[in-house]
KOLVEXVEX-754289 format. One record per residue: residue in one letter; z, y negated, x of N, C-alpha, C, O in turn; residue number from 1. Coordinates in nm, 4 decimals, always signed. Each point is the difference from the previous one (the first is absolute). Last residue first. Layout:
 resn       nZ       nY       nX      caZ      caY      caX       cZ       cY       cX       oZ       oY       oX resi
    A        Z        Y        X        Z        Y        X        Z        Y        X        Z        Y        X  NUM
...
***
This chain:
 resn       nZ       nY       nX      caZ      caY      caX       cZ       cY       cX       oZ       oY       oX resi
    N  +0.6693  -2.7710  +1.1184  -0.0862  +0.0109  -0.1138  -0.0309  +0.1331  -0.0511  -0.0738  +0.0130  -0.0977  106
    V  +0.4781  -0.2888  +0.3220  -0.0831  +0.0860  +0.0617  -0.0355  +0.0364  -0.1678  +0.0659  +0.0127  -0.1032  105
    S  +0.2934  -0.2936  +0.1460  -0.1235  -0.0150  +0.0670  -0.0933  +0.0735  -0.0186  -0.0918  -0.0639  -0.0513  104
    L  +0.5257  +0.2093  -0.0046  -0.0437  -0.0699  -0.1095  -0.1116  -0.0925  +0.0262  -0.0380  -0.0463  -0.1075  103
    G  +0.2271  +0.3709  +0.4561  -0.0654  +0.0673  -0.1188  -0.0743  -0.0984  -0.1220  -0.1073  +0.0223  -0.0561  102
    A  +0.3764  -0.1930  +0.3777  -0.0682  +0.0345  +0.1066  -0.1100  +0.0680  -0.1047  -0.1172  -0.0377  -0.0017  101
    I  +0.5488  +0.0258  -0.1158  -0.0194  -0.1281  -0.0106  -0.1517  -0.0293  +0.0252  -0.0515  -0.0860  -0.0715  100
    A  +0.2954  +0.4782  +0.1359  -0.0103  -0.0394  -0.1422  -0.0717  -0.1166  -0.0178  -0.0701  -0.0153  -0.1001   99
    L  +0.1923  +0.1703  +0.5310  -0.1433  +0.0613  -0.0748  +0.0156  -0.0449  -0.1394  -0.1070  -0.0222  -0.0567   98
    P  +0.4934  -0.1350  +0.2743  -0.1374  -0.0847  +0.0482  -0.1290  +0.0939  -0.0626  -0.0960  -0.0558  -0.0533   97
    N  +0.5013  +0.2723  -0.0750  +0.0301  -0.1641  -0.0890  -0.1778  -0.0422  +0.0521  -0.0978  -0.0112  -0.0739   96
    I  +0.2179  +0.4367  +0.3038  -0.0476  -0.0193  -0.1311  -0.0592  -0.1353  -0.1040  -0.0985  -0.0260  -0.0692   95
    V  +0.3476  +0.0282  +0.5506  -0.1696  +0.0670  +0.0017  -0.0172  +0.0407  -0.1267  -0.1225  -0.0087  -0.0091   94
    A  +0.5116  -0.1786  +0.1077  -0.0659  -0.0721  +0.0873  -0.1579  +0.0530  +0.0142  -0.0981  -0.0427  +0.0610   93
    T  +0.4744  +0.1696  -0.4256  -0.0170  -0.1487  +0.0560  -0.0873  -0.0681  +0.1125  -0.0236  -0.1206  +0.0077   92
    V  +0.1002  +0.5647  -0.0875  -0.0502  -0.0296  -0.1296  -0.0022  -0.1294  +0.0133  -0.1102  -0.0501  -0.0224   91
    V  +0.2805  +0.2550  +0.3713  -0.1354  +0.0565  -0.0479  -0.0543  -0.0761  -0.1070  -0.1187  -0.0324  -0.0025   90
    L  +0.5835  -0.0364  +0.0742  -0.0703  -0.0849  +0.0780  -0.1525  +0.0885  +0.0207  -0.0718  -0.0799  +0.0601   89
    D  +0.3614  +0.2683  -0.3236  -0.0351  -0.0816  -0.0362  -0.0378  -0.1118  +0.0709  -0.0389  -0.0993  -0.0614   88
    S  +0.1592  +0.4897  +0.2345  -0.1185  +0.0413  -0.1403  -0.0099  -0.1481  -0.0375  -0.1176  -0.0364  +0.0002   87
    L  +0.4198  +0.0571  +0.3146  -0.1109  +0.0143  +0.0882  -0.1148  +0.0358  -0.1256  -0.1215  -0.0117  +0.0157   86
    A  +0.5807  -0.0684  -0.1528  -0.0436  -0.1280  +0.0733  -0.1406  +0.0266  +0.0452  -0.0790  -0.0939  -0.0102   85
    L  +0.3406  +0.4463  -0.1374  -0.0375  -0.0870  -0.1153  -0.0939  -0.1397  +0.0321  -0.0886  -0.0557  -0.0647   84
    N  +0.3210  +0.3834  +0.4106  -0.1466  +0.0546  -0.0663  -0.0663  -0.0667  -0.1224  -0.1177  +0.0138  -0.0331   83
    A  +0.5185  -0.1561  +0.2623  -0.0956  -0.0739  +0.0692  -0.1177  +0.0909  -0.0562  -0.1141  -0.0462  +0.0017   82
    I  +0.5050  +0.1426  -0.2438  -0.0610  -0.1522  -0.0110  -0.1243  -0.0055  +0.0741  -0.1044  -0.0350  -0.0551   81
    L  +0.2639  +0.4116  +0.1112  +0.0069  +0.0017  -0.1423  -0.0450  -0.1323  -0.0186  -0.1058  -0.0195  -0.0599   80
    A  +0.3356  +0.0753  +0.4805  -0.1486  +0.0666  -0.0504  -0.0990  +0.0055  -0.1037  -0.1216  +0.0015  +0.0190   79
    R  +0.5856  -0.1381  +0.0098  -0.1119  -0.1197  +0.0928  -0.1233  +0.0882  -0.0412  -0.0885  -0.0229  -0.0825   78
    G  +0.4535  +0.2611  -0.0529  -0.0687  -0.1206  -0.1034  -0.0766  -0.1052  +0.0775  -0.0670  -0.0900  -0.0508   77
    T  +0.2151  +0.5022  +0.2984  -0.0800  +0.0339  -0.1005  -0.0608  -0.0636  -0.1069  -0.1015  +0.0280  -0.0639   76
    D  +0.3947  -0.0839  +0.4697  -0.1106  -0.0357  +0.0119  -0.0782  +0.0740  -0.1114  -0.1207  +0.0083  +0.0231   75
    N  +0.6914  -0.0384  +0.1154  -0.0965  +0.0544  -0.0700  -0.1551  -0.0974  -0.0354  +0.0071  -0.0939  -0.0794   74
    S  +0.3766  +0.1629  +0.4835  -0.0209  -0.0710  -0.1175  -0.0851  +0.1307  -0.0527  -0.0286  +0.1118  +0.0431   73
    C  +0.4934  -0.1498  +0.2888  -0.1017  +0.0522  -0.0307  -0.0855  -0.0876  -0.1077  +0.0637  -0.0805  -0.0680   72
    T  +0.1902  +0.0022  +0.5555  +0.0131  -0.0375  -0.1466  -0.1007  +0.0950  -0.0418  -0.0911  +0.0358  +0.0747   71
    G  +0.1976  -0.0624  +0.4017  +0.0868  +0.0851  -0.0767  +0.0009  -0.0322  -0.1391  +0.0948  +0.0440  -0.0650   70
    A  -0.4074  -0.2196  +0.4264  +0.1719  -0.0085  +0.0112  +0.0701  +0.0446  -0.0699  +0.1142  -0.0444  +0.0111   69
    T  -0.5541  +0.0739  -0.0356  +0.0476  +0.0488  +0.1232  +0.1669  -0.0222  +0.0152  +0.0944  +0.0608  +0.0505   68
    R  -0.3240  -0.1984  -0.4480  +0.0211  +0.1630  +0.0002  +0.0505  +0.0377  +0.1494  +0.0774  +0.0935  +0.0206   67
    Q  -0.1844  -0.5721  -0.1274  +0.1100  +0.0461  -0.0385  +0.0609  +0.1451  +0.0265  +0.1137  +0.0338  +0.0331   66
    Q  -0.5565  -0.2128  +0.0505  +0.1000  -0.0141  +0.1324  +0.1415  +0.0429  -0.0874  +0.0770  +0.0771  +0.0573   65
    R  -0.4261  -0.0399  -0.3266  +0.0080  +0.1030  +0.0945  +0.0641  -0.0362  +0.1254  +0.0193  +0.0810  +0.0907   64
    S  -0.0438  -0.3661  -0.4714  +0.1237  +0.1064  -0.0265  -0.0398  +0.1350  +0.1074  +0.0706  +0.1005  +0.0088   63
    Q  -0.3212  -0.4832  +0.0232  +0.1215  -0.0323  +0.0824  +0.1069  +0.1190  -0.0471  +0.1002  +0.0379  +0.0607   62
    F  -0.5985  -0.0007  -0.1175  +0.0621  -0.0062  +0.1228  +0.1400  -0.0168  +0.0306  +0.0589  +0.0465  +0.0977   61
    Y  -0.2271  -0.0879  -0.5499  -0.0144  +0.1586  +0.0473  +0.0342  +0.0024  +0.1850  +0.0687  +0.0882  +0.0514   60
    K  -0.1170  -0.4886  -0.3067  +0.1614  +0.0482  -0.0256  -0.0290  +0.1194  +0.0613  +0.0876  +0.0404  +0.0765   59
    I  -0.4780  -0.2716  +0.0244  +0.1112  -0.0445  +0.0609  +0.1358  +0.0185  -0.0483  +0.0972  -0.0445  +0.0610   58
    I  -0.4287  +0.2094  -0.3472  -0.0593  +0.0393  +0.1702  +0.1093  -0.0479  +0.0744  +0.0732  +0.0885  +0.0442   57
    V  -0.0892  -0.2295  -0.4899  +0.0388  +0.1525  +0.0069  -0.0336  +0.0568  +0.1555  +0.0302  +0.1109  +0.0440   56
    T  -0.2059  -0.5650  -0.1082  +0.1732  +0.0183  -0.0281  +0.0700  +0.1278  +0.0109  +0.1020  +0.0192  +0.0662   55
    I  -0.6102  -0.0800  -0.0565  +0.0939  -0.0097  +0.1133  +0.1309  -0.0528  +0.0137  +0.0602  -0.0190  +0.1056   54
    I  -0.2806  +0.1054  -0.5185  -0.0163  +0.1079  +0.1132  +0.0480  -0.0406  +0.0974  +0.1034  +0.0589  +0.0312   53
    V  -0.0746  -0.3950  -0.3452  +0.0561  +0.1040  -0.0442  +0.0175  +0.1265  +0.1258  +0.1034  +0.0413  +0.0525   52
    I  -0.3668  -0.3403  -0.0214  +0.1073  -0.1241  +0.0559  +0.0858  +0.1217  -0.0724  +0.0985  +0.0230  +0.0701   51
    L  -0.5181  +0.0950  -0.1568  -0.0041  -0.0449  +0.1112  +0.1628  -0.0435  +0.0612  +0.0250  +0.0040  +0.1205   50
    N  -0.1653  -0.0314  -0.5729  +0.0117  +0.1448  +0.0218  +0.0075  +0.0068  +0.1664  +0.0877  +0.0833  +0.0225   49
    G  -0.1363  -0.4986  -0.2312  +0.1171  +0.0691  -0.0457  +0.0337  +0.1114  +0.0322  +0.1170  +0.0379  +0.0038   48
    L  -0.5753  -0.2502  +0.1012  +0.1646  -0.0684  +0.0617  +0.1191  +0.0939  -0.0252  +0.0618  +0.0590  +0.0886   47
    T  -0.4289  +0.0465  -0.3465  -0.0431  +0.0552  +0.1359  +0.1131  -0.0299  +0.0902  +0.0673  +0.0812  +0.0636   46
    G  -0.0830  -0.2448  -0.4892  +0.0605  +0.1237  +0.0185  +0.0038  +0.0820  +0.1475  +0.0747  +0.0822  +0.0530   45
    V  -0.2620  -0.5284  -0.1742  +0.1774  -0.0259  -0.0156  +0.0404  +0.1573  +0.0263  +0.1027  +0.0275  +0.0621   44
    V  -0.5671  -0.0937  -0.0785  +0.0292  -0.1093  +0.1198  +0.1627  +0.0791  -0.0042  +0.0467  +0.0731  +0.0873   43
    A  -0.2780  +0.0819  -0.4196  -0.0420  +0.0571  +0.1139  +0.0700  -0.0480  +0.0923  +0.0565  +0.0762  +0.0786   42
    A  -0.0089  -0.3159  -0.4893  +0.0847  +0.1884  -0.0246  -0.0498  +0.0685  +0.1925  +0.0811  +0.0627  +0.0682   41
    V  -0.3283  -0.5011  -0.1640  +0.1477  -0.0059  +0.0164  +0.0974  +0.1744  -0.0206  +0.0807  +0.0606  +0.0705   40
    G  -0.4928  -0.0728  -0.1745  -0.0232  -0.0498  +0.1320  +0.1191  +0.0029  +0.0497  +0.0427  +0.0756  +0.0873   39
    L  -0.1262  +0.0562  -0.5118  -0.0051  +0.0998  +0.0775  -0.0005  -0.0609  +0.1677  +0.0057  +0.0713  +0.1002   38
    V  +0.0016  -0.3863  -0.4812  +0.1442  +0.0451  +0.0137  -0.0064  +0.1502  +0.0890  +0.1073  +0.0459  +0.0390   37
    G  -0.5136  -0.3155  -0.0741  +0.1229  -0.0873  +0.0564  +0.1097  +0.0896  -0.0039  +0.0652  +0.0152  +0.1033   36
    V  -0.4383  +0.1430  -0.3035  -0.0697  +0.0375  +0.1560  +0.1792  -0.0766  +0.0475  +0.0763  +0.0605  +0.0754   35
    Y  -0.1287  -0.0754  -0.5165  +0.0543  +0.1267  +0.0761  -0.0183  +0.0170  +0.0881  +0.0532  +0.0966  +0.0547   34
    P  -0.1821  -0.4979  -0.2691  +0.1809  +0.0243  -0.0022  -0.0128  +0.0913  +0.0745  +0.0525  -0.0183  +0.1098   33
    A  -0.5088  -0.0327  -0.1731  +0.0945  -0.1003  +0.0893  +0.1226  +0.0505  +0.0207  +0.0400  +0.0495  +0.1053   32
    A  -0.3225  +0.1780  -0.4056  +0.0337  +0.0211  +0.1342  +0.0318  -0.0986  +0.0944  +0.0256  +0.0286  +0.1169   31
    V  -0.0473  -0.0880  -0.5714  +0.0826  +0.1018  +0.0108  -0.0066  +0.0421  +0.1263  +0.1037  +0.0486  +0.0453   30
    V  -0.4114  -0.3967  -0.1479  +0.1267  -0.0507  -0.0416  +0.1330  +0.1434  +0.0158  +0.1169  -0.0329  +0.0200   29
    P  -0.6079  +0.1069  +0.0633  +0.0781  -0.0747  +0.0964  +0.1174  -0.0638  -0.0478  +0.0769  -0.0300  +0.0913   28
    K  -0.4068  +0.4521  -0.2767  +0.1260  -0.0896  -0.0422  +0.0511  -0.1058  +0.1101  +0.1208  +0.0172  +0.0164   27
    R  -0.5323  +0.2040  +0.0703  +0.0188  +0.0055  -0.1697  +0.0781  -0.0384  -0.0440  -0.0177  -0.0558  -0.1083   26
    S  -0.0464  +0.0072  +0.5919  -0.1539  -0.0442  -0.0695  +0.0176  +0.0217  -0.1287  -0.0719  -0.0679  -0.0733   25
    Y  +0.4360  +0.1934  +0.3419  -0.0745  -0.1080  -0.0043  -0.0796  -0.0473  -0.0952  +0.0174  -0.0812  -0.0909   24
    L  +0.1167  +0.5381  +0.1610  +0.0918  -0.0664  -0.0820  -0.0776  -0.1649  -0.0328  -0.0443  -0.0429  -0.1066   23
    S  -0.3871  +0.3874  +0.2718  +0.2131  -0.0589  +0.0501  +0.0791  -0.0602  -0.1093  -0.0570  -0.0533  -0.0951   22
    G  -0.3781  +0.3869  -0.0706  +0.0027  -0.1102  +0.1443  +0.1504  -0.0331  -0.0135  +0.0901  +0.0343  -0.0766   21
    G  -0.3009  +0.1276  -0.3972  +0.0125  +0.0719  +0.1518  +0.0568  -0.1303  +0.0907  +0.0423  -0.1088  -0.0389   20
    Q  -0.1693  +0.0858  -0.4590  +0.0280  +0.1339  +0.0279  +0.0523  +0.0456  +0.1330  +0.0543  +0.1088  +0.0194   19
    G  -0.2166  -0.5441  -0.2164  +0.1404  +0.0083  +0.0667  +0.0339  +0.1431  -0.0423  +0.1124  +0.0213  -0.0453   18
    G  -0.5674  -0.2442  +0.0457  +0.0880  -0.0034  -0.1077  +0.1052  +0.0184  +0.0231  +0.0548  -0.0798  -0.0761   17
    A  -0.2834  +0.1312  +0.4721  +0.0088  -0.1329  -0.0491  +0.0582  -0.0177  -0.1434  +0.0794  -0.0931  -0.0138   16
    V  -0.1776  +0.5202  +0.1967  +0.1136  -0.0858  +0.0612  +0.0210  -0.1636  -0.0403  +0.1034  -0.0657  -0.0120   15
    E  -0.4330  +0.3430  -0.2390  +0.1558  +0.0427  -0.0199  +0.0378  -0.0649  +0.1085  +0.0601  -0.0980  -0.0441   14
    S  -0.4930  +0.0230  +0.1494  +0.0639  -0.0657  -0.1521  +0.1342  +0.0502  -0.0310  +0.0822  -0.0899  -0.0176   13
    D  -0.3071  +0.2670  +0.4088  +0.0858  -0.1204  +0.0168  +0.0198  -0.0363  -0.1267  +0.1161  -0.0343  -0.0222   12
    N  -0.0535  +0.5229  +0.0069  -0.1275  -0.0197  +0.0514  +0.0651  -0.2268  +0.0148  +0.1100  -0.0402  -0.0377   11
    M  +0.1222  +0.5841  +0.0907  -0.0010  -0.1102  -0.0965  -0.1212  -0.0968  +0.0764  -0.0362  +0.0092  +0.1173   10
    E  +0.2668  +0.5211  -0.1502  -0.1161  -0.1228  +0.0458  +0.0187  -0.0901  -0.0707  +0.0247  +0.0059  -0.1204    9
    I  +0.1838  +0.3702  -0.0548  +0.0846  -0.0564  +0.0973  -0.0866  -0.1365  +0.0543  +0.0438  -0.1146  -0.0095    8
    M  -0.2803  +0.4395  -0.2672  +0.1336  -0.0505  -0.0703  +0.0574  -0.0817  +0.0594  +0.0223  -0.1016  -0.0659    7
    E  -0.4217  +0.3190  +0.2287  +0.0116  -0.1238  -0.0690  +0.0945  -0.0467  -0.0594  +0.0005  -0.1177  -0.0358    6
    L  +0.0446  +0.5269  +0.2804  +0.0023  -0.1174  +0.0716  -0.0201  -0.1456  -0.0460  +0.0540  -0.1023  +0.0422    5
    P  +0.0729  +0.6218  -0.2450  -0.1313  -0.0570  -0.0397  +0.0391  -0.1968  +0.0687  +0.0314  -0.0946  -0.0722    4
    F  +0.1221  +0.6542  +0.1733  +0.0910  -0.1313  -0.0658  -0.1509  -0.0887  +0.0395  -0.0776  +0.0149  +0.0944    3
    E  +0.0506  +0.5384  -0.1437  -0.0228  -0.1353  +0.0719  +0.0604  -0.1119  -0.0572  -0.0003  -0.0057  -0.1229    2
    M  +0.0125  +0.5918  +0.1504  +0.0259  -0.1362  -0.0638  +0.0186  -0.0985  +0.0390  +0.1055  -0.0198  +0.0602    1
***
């Protein structure tokens, strides 16, 4: 069974009529605030997550020095926070800019 390609192909009249194209060309009033919010979220989220990761690393090395002095510490909570910050960093530093770039692609 073959899938009819003419159902998914668009000609220039369909793109001009609002059936395709970028969000900028179809609805610029919606695209501008969307790009603004995603841009601010990408910058703030990236910086915030980097601060969290750096803080967890610093605390890890501080607790490591205390362990050699005889004090015991549990690093499970810090590992979970670092893992969450790292996954969120991927979203804010990679996915959000790609979403912004995808708005302008035709």
